[in-house]
N, C-alpha and C positions, 0 to 999 in steps of 0.2 A: 522292614527298615533296612537300608543299605548297610553292608558291613564296611568297616573302616579300611582304608588302603593298607596294604601289608606294612609299608614303611612306617606307618603311624600306630602299628598294632604289634609291638614286639612280643606280646603275651601269647600269640599264636605260635605253637610249636610245629615241628615238622609233620607230626601225625595229624594235627588240626588242619594244616594246609593241604595235605593229601585228601582229607575228608571233604573239605570245601571244594577242592578241584573235582572230586568224584561226583559230588552233588551237582555241580555246574554241568559236567559232562552228561549226567543223567537227565538233567533238565532239557538239554539240547536234543537228546535222543527222543525224549517224550514229545518235544515240539514237533520233531519230524513226523512222528507217528500220528499225532493229533492232526496235523496239517494234511497228511495224506488221506485221512478219513473225513476231511471237511470241517474239523472243529477248529476253525481258524482263530477265534478270539482266545480260546484256551491255549492254543499253540503260541500265540503272540505273548501271553503272559509268561509262559514257560521260558521262551527265548529271552525276553527282557530280564527275567529274574536270573537267568544264567549269566547275562551280561553284567549284572550287579555283582554277582559272586566273582567273576573273572576280574572285574575292576578291583575288588577287595584284595585279590591275590597279586595285583599288578601285572597280570597276564594280558597284555594289550592285543596280542594277535588273536587269542581265543575270544576276547571281549568283542573284537572287531567281527569275528566270524558269527558270534551270537547276535550281534546287531544286524549283520547281513541276513541271518535267518529271519529275524523280525521283519526286516524290509521285504523279504520274499513273501512272507505271510500277508503283509499289507498289500502287496501286488495282487495276490490271489483274491483279496477282498476288493480289489479295484480302488484302494485308498492310495493313490499314487503320490499325493503330497506327503503323507506319512512315510511311504516307502522311500521317497527322495531324502527325507530327514534322516532316517535310520542308516541308509547307505552313506550319506555324508558324514554322519557321526562315526560310523565304522571306519571310514577312510582316515579320519582325523586321529583315530587311535593308533595308527601305524606310524612308526618312526621312519626317518629318512634312510637309515642304514639297516634294512631288514634283510633276512636271508632269502634264498631263492623261493622258498614256499611262501613267504610273506609277500614277495613280489607277485607271484602268481595270484594270490588272493587279492592283492590290490588291483591287478588287472581285471579280475572277475568283477569286483566292486565297481570299477570305472565303467565297464561295459554295461553293467546293469543299471547304474545311475543314468547313463546316456539313454538307455532304453526307456526308463521311466519318464524322462523329460520328452522323449518322442511321443509318449502316450499323452503327455500334457500339452503337446504341440508347441513346446518351447525349444526351438531348434538351435538357437545360439548356445544354450547350455548344453544340449545334447552333443553338439559339435565339439564344444570345449572338452568334454570328458572323453569323447571318442579320440580326439586328437592326442590327449594325454595317454590314453590306452595305447595308441599306436607308437607314441614316443618310447614308452617303457618297453613295449613288446620288441621294437626294433633294437633298442639298446641291449636287451637281454637275449636276442635271437630267438624269441618265442614265436614260431611261425603260426601256430594255431591261433594265438591271440592277435597276431598281426592280421590274420585273415578276418577275424571277428571285427577288428576295428575298422578295416576297409569296408566290410559288409555294412556296418552301422553308419559310416560316413556316406556310403551310397544311398542308404535309406533316407538320411537327413536331406540329401540333395533331391532325391526322388519326390519326396513330399512337398518340396519347394519348387518343383517343376524345372529343375536344372538338370536336363536329361544327359548332357555331355559329361558333366562331373559325376553324376550318379553312375553312368555306364563305365566310366574309367575306374572308379573305386570298386565297383562290382566285378569288373573284369580281372582286376588284381586279386580280389578275394577268390574268385573262381580258379585262377591259376594255382594259388596257394593250396586250397582244399583238394584240387585235382592232384597236385604233386604229393600231398600227404596221404592220399587214398581215403580221404573223408567223404564217403559216398553221400551221406545224408546232407552234409553241408555243401557239397558240389551241386546236388539237386536244388537246394535252396538258392544258391547263387544263380544258377541257370534260370530258375523261376523268376527271381528278381530282375534278371536281365530281360526276360521276355515281357515283364510288366513294364519295364522302362521303354522298350521298343514300342510296345502297343500304345503307351501313353504319348510317345513322341510321334505317332502316326506311321511308324514303320511296321505295319501289321504283318507283312510277309515274313520278316525276320522273326517277329514274335511267334507266328504260327509254326515256323520251322523248328524253333527251340522247343516249344510246348509239345508238339507231336512227337519229337524225339524223346523227351524225358518221360512222357506217360507210356511210351512203348518199351521202356526199359524192363529187362527180365528181373532185376533186383530192385524193385521200387522200395523206398525207405518205409520202415514200419511205423508210419505216422499218417493215419487216415485224414487228419486235418490238413496236412501239407499237400497231399494228393488232391484233396477236395479243392484247395486253392488253385492248383494247377488246372484242373478242369474248369473251374470258374473263369480263369482268365482266358482259357481257350474258347470257352462259350462266348465271351465278350469279343474275341478276335473274330470268330465266325459271324457274329452279329454285325460287326463293322463291315465285313466283307460281303454281306448279303447272302451268306450261305445258310439258309434256313434249316436244311437237313442237318448240316454240321453243328449248328447251334443246338438243335433239339437233342441230338445224340450227347453232346458234351454237357448240356444242361442237366440231362437225366443221369449222367455219370457224376456230376457234381452233387445231385440229390443222394445217389447211392453212397458216395463216400461220406457225405455229411451224416447220413444215417449210421454209417460205421463208426464215425468219430464221436457220435452221441453228444454232439455240441450244438447248442441252440444257436450259437453264433454262426456256425456253418449252415444251419438251416436258414438263417437269416440271409445268407449269400444267395441261396436259391430263390428266395422271395424277391431279392433285389434284382436278379437276373430277369425274372418274370416282369418286373417293373420296367426294365429297360426295353424289353421286347415289346410290351404293351405300348410304350411310348413311340417306338419306331413304327408300329402298326397303326398308330393314330388313336388308340384307345387310352386317351390321356387321363380320364378320370381313374380308370383302373390302374394305370401306371402310378399316379400319385398315391392312391390308396395303398398299393403294395410297398412303394418306397417308404411310406410312413410306417408301415408295419415292420419293415426291416430296421428302420431307425430305432423304433422302440426296443427291439430285440438287441441291437448293438449297445444302446444306452444302458439297458438293464443288466447286461453281462460284461461291461467294462471294455468292450472293443472300441476304444475311443478313436483310434486312427481310422479304422473302417467307418466308424460313425461320422467323422468329420467329412470324409470323402462322399458318403451317401447323402449327407446334408447338402454338400456343395452341388452334387448332381441335381438334387430336388430343387434347390434354390435356382439353379440355372434354368431348369425347365419352367418354373413358375415365372421367373423374371423374363424369360423368352416369350411366354404367352402374353405377359403385360405389354411387352414391346410390340408384339405382333398386333395386339388389339389397338394400341395407340397409333401405330403406323397405318392402320387400315382407315383411320379418320383422315380428313383433309387437314393438312398441317398449315397453321397460319392463315386460315381462309375464313376470317370473321369469328365471331364469338361462338362459344359452345352453347349447350342447352341451358346452362346457368348464367349465360351472359358474360363469361370470362373469355378473354382472348386466349386462343390456343397457342402454346409454344412448341418449340421443336422437341423431338424425343431425344433424350440423352443417350450417349453411347455407353455401353458397358461390355466387358469381355464375356465370352461364352463360358458356360459351365464346364467344369473339368470332367473328363472321362473317368469312370470308376475303376478301381483296382482292388486287389486283395491286401491284409495285415499280417505279415509274418512276424513272431517273439521270436526268431530265429529263426530265420528260418523260419519264416516261413514257418512276418513276419511276423511271434508271437509272437507288424507290425504287429498277441496275445499269447499267453503266458502262459509275457514274455515270458511276442514273439519275441531267448537267444540262448537254439535257437532255443528257444523261444524267441525268435526274432519278432520282435515286435515289429509289426508293420504299422 
């Protein structure tokens, strides 16, 4: 049962308030430990109970942080609607005139809420919260959060095929992270830029960036991030017709996927094989592999990567239907069922595939921010 708000509970003395506050803090710590060991449902209960206690104390900032904890646990369980709800509730707890720490927390919540909406493929809402994050970050001269906001805005544009806007936001984020000496975030921004170039058909620029970042002496301590870099390089070589380069990069993708111990990263390897099979004309094997990768992505909450893989597969299948239809004589008498043949309708090509960074790359898993969610 929820405790009453402090203002309506004068019988709580100072010692009682301290005890309640200590209990709430202990619950938050227990939630962290439980979540780190994969006990997500228990962790969620602890975080929500802590939020109830902080509400009783009238401690809006710590209540907001407890709700943010709950949202993070929901993200880990791929329950993105619930995560969005708790982030939103946590933001509403914060007043308009909070201190510097409260503003930093508000920015963190805004960035994560935008990331969740990217997972849900709801870009209007994601952009709304990234722009709010950017506004507050610039007003408070918080450079790291400004970089995060631009990185998120770049991802929103990337997923909507707006390459010019995506590259501009990502360029700004890259300059900020480089100026701050944030090596991991710089790596992520460069990887995102390579993905944008590759998707826009500028494969030579993408190849240059990717070959530079994987040759760095101080690679970020994130096997999943490096795996995504080799995945995109594999795709670049595939587009360029460099079969040896593809094979080497594909094997490196598998190596780093094994190090990351992530089934989603192993799904990336399966999807690369699917794309290779398709270009080699082994279309049945390509479709089989793509469907396997899609099952992996769906079962492990990699929603952005899932959407792209589904789009690739749909493009393949739709292209096959169009090819089959166009091989018939168009408008030249009835078909075998006695129906007049009509013209084949136009439809756009399937989109080329790309990796999900939550951050970088992005944890597009988790969130990728980074976990940049890609």
